[in-house]
PLY file of the C-alpha trace (Angstrom):
ply
format ascii 1.0
element vertex 460
property float x
property float y
property float z
element edge 459
property int vertex1
property int vertex2
end_header
-18.22 -92.98 -63.70
-17.14 -94.66 -60.47
-13.64 -94.38 -59.06
-12.67 -97.11 -56.63
-10.71 -96.41 -53.45
-7.01 -96.99 -53.89
-6.70 -99.22 -50.83
-8.86 -101.41 -48.66
-8.11 -99.45 -45.50
-9.69 -96.33 -46.97
-12.78 -98.27 -48.00
-13.15 -99.83 -44.58
-12.78 -96.43 -42.91
-15.59 -95.00 -45.02
-17.72 -98.10 -44.42
-17.30 -97.64 -40.68
-18.25 -93.99 -40.91
-21.36 -94.91 -42.91
-22.39 -97.32 -40.16
-22.14 -94.51 -37.59
-24.16 -92.15 -39.80
-26.76 -94.85 -40.35
-27.18 -95.23 -36.60
-27.63 -91.48 -36.13
-30.14 -91.22 -39.00
-32.15 -94.31 -38.08
-35.86 -93.65 -38.17
-35.41 -90.08 -39.37
-36.20 -88.44 -42.70
-33.54 -85.73 -42.47
-30.20 -85.65 -44.22
-26.87 -86.42 -42.48
-25.25 -83.50 -40.67
-22.78 -81.17 -42.38
-19.99 -82.70 -40.32
-20.94 -86.22 -41.41
-21.18 -85.17 -45.06
-17.76 -83.52 -44.79
-16.20 -86.73 -43.47
-17.64 -88.61 -46.44
-16.31 -86.00 -48.87
-19.87 -84.94 -49.75
-19.78 -81.47 -48.26
-18.61 -78.77 -50.65
-19.26 -75.13 -51.43
-21.71 -75.06 -54.33
-22.31 -71.71 -56.02
-25.47 -71.47 -58.08
-26.44 -68.68 -60.45
-29.24 -68.28 -62.96
-28.71 -65.83 -65.81
-31.53 -63.65 -67.12
-31.79 -65.82 -70.25
-32.53 -68.89 -68.10
-29.08 -70.49 -68.10
-28.37 -72.34 -64.85
-24.76 -72.41 -63.63
-23.42 -74.60 -60.81
-19.78 -74.20 -59.72
-17.75 -76.11 -57.14
-14.32 -74.56 -56.65
-11.80 -77.21 -55.60
-8.04 -76.73 -55.88
-7.08 -80.22 -54.70
-5.77 -81.17 -58.14
-5.21 -78.98 -61.23
-8.15 -80.39 -63.17
-11.47 -78.91 -64.28
-14.64 -80.72 -65.34
-16.97 -78.66 -67.54
-20.35 -80.25 -68.20
-23.22 -78.96 -70.32
-26.49 -80.63 -69.33
-29.30 -80.21 -71.86
-32.79 -81.14 -70.66
-33.64 -83.22 -73.70
-33.50 -86.93 -74.36
-35.29 -89.57 -76.38
-38.35 -89.06 -74.15
-38.86 -85.70 -75.88
-38.98 -87.15 -79.38
-42.02 -87.91 -81.46
-42.66 -91.22 -83.15
-41.37 -90.79 -86.68
-38.26 -88.83 -85.68
-36.83 -91.18 -83.05
-33.09 -90.85 -82.56
-32.97 -87.09 -83.16
-31.81 -86.33 -79.59
-28.89 -88.75 -79.95
-28.15 -87.44 -83.45
-27.55 -84.01 -81.91
-24.90 -85.53 -79.68
-22.95 -85.99 -82.94
-24.03 -82.80 -84.70
-22.86 -80.56 -81.86
-19.25 -81.39 -82.78
-19.59 -80.50 -86.47
-18.84 -76.80 -86.38
-20.31 -73.42 -85.44
-19.87 -69.75 -86.38
-16.31 -69.40 -85.06
-15.04 -72.98 -85.05
-14.76 -75.75 -87.61
-15.81 -79.40 -87.24
-12.46 -80.51 -85.74
-12.19 -77.69 -83.22
-12.76 -79.81 -80.11
-9.93 -82.10 -81.21
-7.54 -79.38 -82.33
-8.18 -76.96 -79.48
-8.75 -79.38 -76.60
-7.94 -83.06 -77.13
-4.63 -82.21 -78.81
-3.73 -80.39 -75.58
-4.57 -83.29 -73.30
-8.24 -82.68 -72.60
-10.81 -85.46 -72.48
-13.89 -84.62 -74.56
-17.05 -86.70 -74.83
-20.85 -86.71 -74.72
-23.76 -89.06 -74.07
-27.51 -89.15 -74.55
-30.04 -90.82 -72.26
-33.79 -91.15 -72.28
-34.10 -88.00 -70.15
-31.13 -85.72 -70.91
-28.01 -85.12 -73.02
-24.59 -84.26 -71.57
-21.46 -82.81 -73.18
-18.38 -82.89 -70.96
-14.71 -81.98 -70.96
-11.95 -82.60 -68.39
-8.84 -80.45 -68.76
-6.12 -78.36 -67.12
-7.26 -74.95 -65.78
-5.52 -72.91 -68.49
-7.95 -74.27 -71.08
-11.09 -72.97 -69.32
-11.50 -69.79 -71.45
-11.20 -71.83 -74.64
-13.73 -74.42 -73.43
-16.21 -71.67 -72.55
-15.75 -70.08 -75.95
-16.20 -73.39 -77.79
-19.25 -74.45 -75.81
-21.03 -71.11 -75.92
-20.38 -70.70 -79.65
-21.95 -74.00 -80.61
-24.95 -73.33 -78.36
-25.44 -69.97 -80.06
-24.61 -70.81 -83.66
-24.40 -74.50 -84.51
-23.98 -75.08 -88.25
-26.53 -77.45 -89.75
-26.44 -78.54 -93.39
-27.59 -81.39 -95.61
-24.00 -82.54 -95.94
-23.45 -82.68 -92.17
-26.79 -84.44 -91.69
-25.93 -87.07 -94.31
-22.48 -87.74 -92.83
-23.54 -88.01 -89.21
-26.62 -90.04 -90.07
-24.31 -92.64 -91.65
-22.21 -92.65 -88.49
-25.31 -93.30 -86.39
-26.49 -96.03 -88.80
-23.16 -97.79 -88.28
-23.36 -97.32 -84.53
-26.84 -98.82 -84.53
-25.69 -101.73 -86.69
-22.82 -102.56 -84.34
-24.61 -102.03 -81.03
-28.07 -103.34 -81.83
-28.69 -105.02 -85.17
-25.48 -107.12 -85.08
-25.49 -107.53 -81.30
-27.71 -110.20 -79.72
-27.56 -108.39 -76.38
-28.48 -105.11 -78.05
-31.46 -106.67 -79.79
-32.64 -108.16 -76.51
-32.49 -104.85 -74.64
-34.28 -102.98 -77.42
-36.97 -105.66 -77.46
-37.37 -105.50 -73.67
-38.13 -101.77 -73.62
-40.44 -102.13 -76.60
-42.27 -104.92 -74.80
-42.61 -103.12 -71.46
-43.97 -99.83 -72.83
-46.95 -99.45 -75.16
-47.55 -95.68 -75.14
-44.65 -93.99 -73.36
-41.66 -92.81 -75.44
-39.36 -95.00 -73.33
-40.51 -97.76 -75.65
-38.15 -96.73 -78.44
-34.35 -96.90 -78.21
-32.24 -93.82 -77.51
-30.38 -94.36 -80.77
-33.69 -94.40 -82.66
-35.01 -96.57 -85.48
-33.24 -96.56 -88.85
-36.37 -95.66 -90.81
-36.96 -92.64 -88.56
-33.36 -91.49 -88.78
-33.61 -91.72 -92.56
-36.58 -89.34 -92.71
-35.18 -86.60 -90.43
-34.79 -83.33 -92.35
-32.87 -80.11 -91.86
-36.17 -78.50 -90.87
-36.60 -81.12 -88.13
-33.08 -80.40 -86.87
-33.54 -76.63 -86.93
-36.81 -76.84 -84.98
-35.36 -79.28 -82.44
-32.24 -77.17 -81.91
-34.23 -73.97 -81.50
-36.57 -75.56 -78.99
-34.12 -77.41 -76.77
-30.61 -76.08 -77.36
-31.10 -72.69 -75.78
-29.99 -71.27 -72.40
-33.33 -71.77 -70.66
-32.99 -75.51 -71.17
-29.31 -75.84 -70.22
-27.39 -76.27 -66.95
-23.63 -75.78 -66.79
-21.80 -77.73 -64.08
-18.19 -76.69 -63.49
-16.10 -78.49 -60.86
-12.43 -78.22 -60.05
-9.49 -75.84 -60.05
-11.27 -72.62 -61.01
-11.81 -69.16 -59.56
-15.58 -68.89 -59.14
-15.79 -65.11 -59.55
-13.62 -65.03 -62.67
-15.43 -68.02 -64.14
-18.82 -66.33 -63.72
-17.43 -63.24 -65.43
-16.26 -65.34 -68.39
-19.62 -67.09 -68.57
-21.48 -63.80 -68.47
-19.58 -62.53 -71.50
-19.93 -65.81 -73.41
-23.52 -66.82 -72.65
-25.60 -63.92 -71.31
-26.28 -62.44 -74.76
-27.71 -65.70 -76.18
-31.54 -65.50 -76.31
-33.29 -67.94 -74.00
-36.77 -68.83 -72.82
-38.34 -71.14 -70.22
-37.64 -74.83 -70.55
-40.24 -76.48 -72.80
-42.91 -78.29 -70.80
-42.98 -82.03 -71.30
-46.38 -83.29 -72.37
-46.08 -87.06 -72.12
-49.07 -89.32 -71.77
-49.26 -91.79 -68.92
-48.34 -95.38 -69.71
-51.37 -97.69 -69.24
-51.02 -99.99 -66.25
-49.67 -103.40 -67.20
-52.09 -106.13 -66.11
-50.51 -109.30 -67.47
-47.13 -110.80 -68.23
-45.65 -110.15 -71.69
-43.16 -112.37 -73.49
-41.17 -112.53 -76.68
-38.61 -115.01 -78.04
-35.75 -113.93 -80.32
-33.64 -116.33 -82.36
-30.02 -115.57 -83.18
-26.64 -117.20 -83.69
-25.76 -117.66 -80.03
-24.20 -120.59 -78.23
-26.54 -120.51 -75.23
-29.86 -119.03 -74.24
-30.07 -115.60 -72.66
-32.93 -114.04 -70.78
-33.81 -110.45 -69.94
-36.64 -109.47 -67.61
-38.08 -106.10 -66.79
-40.59 -105.45 -64.01
-42.29 -102.06 -64.29
-41.37 -100.13 -61.14
-40.95 -96.52 -59.97
-39.56 -93.21 -61.14
-36.55 -91.55 -59.52
-38.50 -89.29 -57.16
-40.66 -92.05 -55.65
-39.64 -93.17 -52.15
-39.96 -96.86 -53.07
-36.99 -96.36 -55.40
-34.57 -96.53 -52.46
-35.89 -99.84 -51.19
-35.81 -101.23 -54.74
-32.13 -100.28 -55.03
-31.42 -102.07 -51.76
-33.39 -105.11 -52.96
-31.43 -105.24 -56.23
-28.19 -105.10 -54.27
-29.23 -107.96 -51.98
-30.32 -110.11 -54.91
-27.58 -109.44 -57.45
-24.55 -107.50 -56.13
-21.49 -109.73 -55.87
-20.84 -113.44 -55.56
-22.56 -113.57 -52.17
-25.87 -112.18 -53.42
-28.96 -114.37 -53.19
-29.57 -114.89 -56.91
-25.90 -115.48 -57.71
-25.51 -117.98 -54.89
-28.53 -120.03 -55.91
-28.50 -119.83 -59.70
-24.78 -119.58 -60.49
-22.95 -121.15 -57.55
-25.33 -123.89 -56.36
-27.47 -124.80 -59.37
-24.79 -124.05 -61.97
-27.46 -122.87 -64.41
-25.92 -119.63 -65.64
-22.57 -118.10 -66.40
-23.77 -115.02 -64.57
-26.83 -113.11 -63.48
-27.23 -109.39 -62.83
-29.99 -107.04 -61.85
-30.59 -103.35 -61.26
-33.47 -101.03 -60.45
-33.34 -98.53 -63.31
-35.53 -95.64 -62.19
-35.23 -92.56 -64.45
-37.47 -89.48 -64.67
-40.56 -91.60 -65.42
-41.41 -95.12 -64.16
-38.58 -97.46 -65.09
-37.72 -101.13 -64.95
-36.28 -103.55 -62.43
-34.07 -105.35 -64.94
-32.58 -108.83 -64.67
-30.18 -110.35 -67.21
-28.64 -113.81 -67.36
-26.69 -115.99 -69.77
-27.45 -119.67 -69.42
-24.74 -122.29 -69.12
-24.47 -125.13 -71.64
-27.83 -126.60 -72.57
-29.73 -125.17 -69.64
-32.84 -123.22 -70.61
-34.39 -119.92 -69.67
-37.37 -121.75 -68.19
-35.07 -123.51 -65.71
-33.56 -120.20 -64.68
-36.96 -118.55 -64.33
-38.15 -121.30 -62.01
-35.15 -120.84 -59.73
-35.37 -117.06 -59.86
-39.05 -117.23 -58.92
-38.00 -119.19 -55.83
-35.41 -116.56 -54.90
-37.99 -113.78 -55.23
-40.65 -115.77 -53.38
-38.31 -116.26 -50.41
-37.87 -112.49 -50.09
-41.58 -111.83 -50.57
-42.60 -114.40 -47.98
-39.78 -114.30 -45.43
-38.07 -110.97 -46.04
-34.36 -110.23 -45.69
-31.99 -109.94 -42.74
-30.66 -106.91 -40.88
-27.18 -107.86 -42.01
-28.23 -107.90 -45.68
-29.82 -104.47 -45.32
-26.73 -103.07 -43.62
-24.38 -104.50 -46.24
-26.49 -103.26 -49.16
-26.87 -99.73 -47.78
-23.15 -99.59 -47.03
-22.28 -100.68 -50.57
-24.70 -98.20 -52.17
-23.38 -95.35 -50.06
-19.76 -96.22 -50.74
-20.57 -96.16 -54.47
-21.85 -92.61 -54.06
-18.75 -91.61 -52.11
-16.50 -93.26 -54.70
-18.23 -91.41 -57.52
-17.25 -87.96 -56.23
-13.53 -88.62 -55.91
-12.95 -86.87 -59.25
-14.12 -83.52 -60.56
-15.97 -85.31 -63.35
-17.67 -87.67 -60.89
-18.80 -84.87 -58.60
-20.06 -82.88 -61.57
-22.03 -85.87 -62.78
-23.67 -86.34 -59.37
-24.64 -82.67 -59.15
-25.85 -82.51 -62.75
-27.95 -85.66 -62.45
-29.88 -84.57 -59.36
-30.28 -81.09 -60.85
-31.88 -82.21 -64.13
-33.98 -84.95 -62.52
-35.08 -83.21 -59.31
-34.27 -79.54 -59.93
-32.16 -79.51 -56.75
-28.35 -79.87 -56.90
-28.23 -80.77 -53.19
-30.79 -83.56 -53.47
-28.10 -86.24 -52.94
-28.03 -85.31 -49.23
-31.62 -86.34 -48.53
-31.18 -89.32 -50.87
-28.38 -90.58 -48.65
-30.63 -90.41 -45.60
-33.39 -92.26 -47.43
-31.05 -95.16 -48.20
-29.93 -95.24 -44.59
-33.56 -95.43 -43.45
-34.60 -98.40 -45.63
-35.92 -101.23 -43.43
-36.53 -104.96 -43.84
-40.25 -104.27 -44.06
-39.64 -101.79 -46.89
-37.65 -104.32 -48.90
-40.19 -107.08 -48.44
-43.04 -104.72 -49.30
-41.54 -103.50 -52.59
-40.64 -107.07 -53.56
-44.28 -108.10 -53.11
-45.65 -104.96 -54.77
-43.48 -104.71 -57.88
-41.89 -108.09 -58.62
-45.10 -109.78 -59.68
-45.87 -111.68 -62.87
-48.43 -109.15 -64.08
-45.66 -106.51 -64.09
-43.10 -108.77 -65.76
-41.78 -108.55 -69.31
-39.54 -111.35 -70.56
-37.32 -111.52 -73.62
-35.64 -114.86 -74.30
-32.82 -115.22 -76.79
-32.40 -118.75 -78.13
-30.02 -120.33 -80.68
-31.35 -120.33 -84.22
-32.46 -118.00 -86.99
-35.76 -116.31 -87.63
-38.10 -113.59 -86.54
-39.17 -112.77 -83.01
-42.04 -114.83 -81.66
0 1
1 2
2 3
3 4
4 5
5 6
6 7
7 8
8 9
9 10
10 11
11 12
12 13
13 14
14 15
15 16
16 17
17 18
18 19
19 20
20 21
21 22
22 23
23 24
24 25
25 26
26 27
27 28
28 29
29 30
30 31
31 32
32 33
33 34
34 35
35 36
36 37
37 38
38 39
39 40
40 41
41 42
42 43
43 44
44 45
45 46
46 47
47 48
48 49
49 50
50 51
51 52
52 53
53 54
54 55
55 56
56 57
57 58
58 59
59 60
60 61
61 62
62 63
63 64
64 65
65 66
66 67
67 68
68 69
69 70
70 71
71 72
72 73
73 74
74 75
75 76
76 77
77 78
78 79
79 80
80 81
81 82
82 83
83 84
84 85
85 86
86 87
87 88
88 89
89 90
90 91
91 92
92 93
93 94
94 95
95 96
96 97
97 98
98 99
99 100
100 101
101 102
102 103
103 104
104 105
105 106
106 107
107 108
108 109
109 110
110 111
111 112
112 113
113 114
114 115
115 116
116 117
117 118
118 119
119 120
120 121
121 122
122 123
123 124
124 125
125 126
126 127
127 128
128 129
129 130
130 131
131 132
132 133
133 134
134 135
135 136
136 137
137 138
138 139
139 140
140 141
141 142
142 143
143 144
144 145
145 146
146 147
147 148
148 149
149 150
150 151
151 152
152 153
153 154
154 155
155 156
156 157
157 158
158 159
159 160
160 161
161 162
162 163
163 164
164 165
165 166
166 167
167 168
168 169
169 170
170 171
171 172
172 173
173 174
174 175
175 176
176 177
177 178
178 179
179 180
180 181
181 182
182 183
183 184
184 185
185 186
186 187
187 188
188 189
189 190
190 191
191 192
192 193
193 194
194 195
195 196
196 197
197 198
198 199
199 200
200 201
201 202
202 203
203 204
204 205
205 206
206 207
207 208
208 209
209 210
210 211
211 212
212 213
213 214
214 215
215 216
216 217
217 218
218 219
219 220
220 221
221 222
222 223
223 224
224 225
225 226
226 227
227 228
228 229
229 230
230 231
231 232
232 233
233 234
234 235
235 236
236 237
237 238
238 239
239 240
240 241
241 242
242 243
243 244
244 245
245 246
246 247
247 248
248 249
249 250
250 251
251 252
252 253
253 254
254 255
255 256
256 257
257 258
258 259
259 260
260 261
261 262
262 263
263 264
264 265
265 266
266 267
267 268
268 269
269 270
270 271
271 272
272 273
273 274
274 275
275 276
276 277
277 278
278 279
279 280
280 281
281 282
282 283
283 284
284 285
285 286
286 287
287 288
288 289
289 290
290 291
291 292
292 293
293 294
294 295
295 296
296 297
297 298
298 299
299 300
300 301
301 302
302 303
303 304
304 305
305 306
306 307
307 308
308 309
309 310
310 311
311 312
312 313
313 314
314 315
315 316
316 317
317 318
318 319
319 320
320 321
321 322
322 323
323 324
324 325
325 326
326 327
327 328
328 329
329 330
330 331
331 332
332 333
333 334
334 335
335 336
336 337
337 338
338 339
339 340
340 341
341 342
342 343
343 344
344 345
345 346
346 347
347 348
348 349
349 350
350 351
351 352
352 353
353 354
354 355
355 356
356 357
357 358
358 359
359 360
360 361
361 362
362 363
363 364
364 365
365 366
366 367
367 368
368 369
369 370
370 371
371 372
372 373
373 374
374 375
375 376
376 377
377 378
378 379
379 380
380 381
381 382
382 383
383 384
384 385
385 386
386 387
387 388
388 389
389 390
390 391
391 392
392 393
393 394
394 395
395 396
396 397
397 398
398 399
399 400
400 401
401 402
402 403
403 404
404 405
405 406
406 407
407 408
408 409
409 410
410 411
411 412
412 413
413 414
414 415
415 416
416 417
417 418
418 419
419 420
420 421
421 422
422 423
423 424
424 425
425 426
426 427
427 428
428 429
429 430
430 431
431 432
432 433
433 434
434 435
435 436
436 437
437 438
438 439
439 440
440 441
441 442
442 443
443 444
444 445
445 446
446 447
447 448
448 449
449 450
450 451
451 452
452 453
453 454
454 455
455 456
456 457
457 458
458 459
């Protein structure tokens, strides 16, 4: 979640501060100073505690506004599934709301949403998050609800049948009946041959259909236990009292070390891969994915800067050439998606009129070649780093946003303060870095291309 500044003056002030910090960090590998972080709103008192059962707790006490964000981060995602039971991690996102020992299936609505709280959850390839935003008086109830379902979730054939139908419908709407959804699923399946990133987070229908209560019970016992969970609490709370409440609610739940991930290495891609999908669309669409880095690799920062230079805003290189000058596409976007394991530098475009994907690819190849051969400018680097840093600053303007930042770096890197060194690494990206990663990663042998064309039929 990103919260924009409410006025341009505030944004410009932060942008100016970022420029000063960039100058002071130039050529260094350290993080910005505490004073600089404080001016950006990124310096806060973070209390961390680990219970004997393995539960990690991170609390930021902030009384600026009477709001609390309570986030339960579970170190399990679709990457932890086995082929044959794909979608089980996402299925648990639904099952966790269906009742526990003390509370019925509508408890989160009746006890929280009916009183103004915002309740939701999401599943990714690497982790699952349950989160609530609410007024401080609801904190004891949230703790009781969350701890109870972690300790005693109710699983039954009836609940499995009902929620499986919900997921089937979700899959039908978001993937099977969505051209864009089909394209993205095909892209990940094309780019990965062995790694579990190759299947969609929502899973395949045939796998969802074969999941049993035994599968659910084993999955819950393995992953939904304190040693595999991090609680992130940000906002108008009393840290000492909150820890006391958590101790009563969670400390008695048996826990064990987080299960080790045993995931085979994806074979190196040595040639371009392509697939064509036909569907009832008015114009061609194209999705590309270049295999790149994982989150902890230093090249990730230069790839983010490169994606910004190429695709962020109307003035970006790809948009200027392909959309504004050549008038080939309605729009083009790109992002370096670098999760826990090597991810994809993804590019998506919708062609205009009768223009074809091959025309777009030719122009895009020229845009990439210019960066690979001639590099980028100091001004482009400065603008990209400023925009990326402002996005980080924007994201922590709410309790939920700050909690999300802390939780993400905790589950990916095991360090809730990792964002500080990350900021310095963005500020230290150079023109040579950007040119180097463009030449290293954006090559045809690393490229996967899915083209969606008008028509009907199977993928080719």
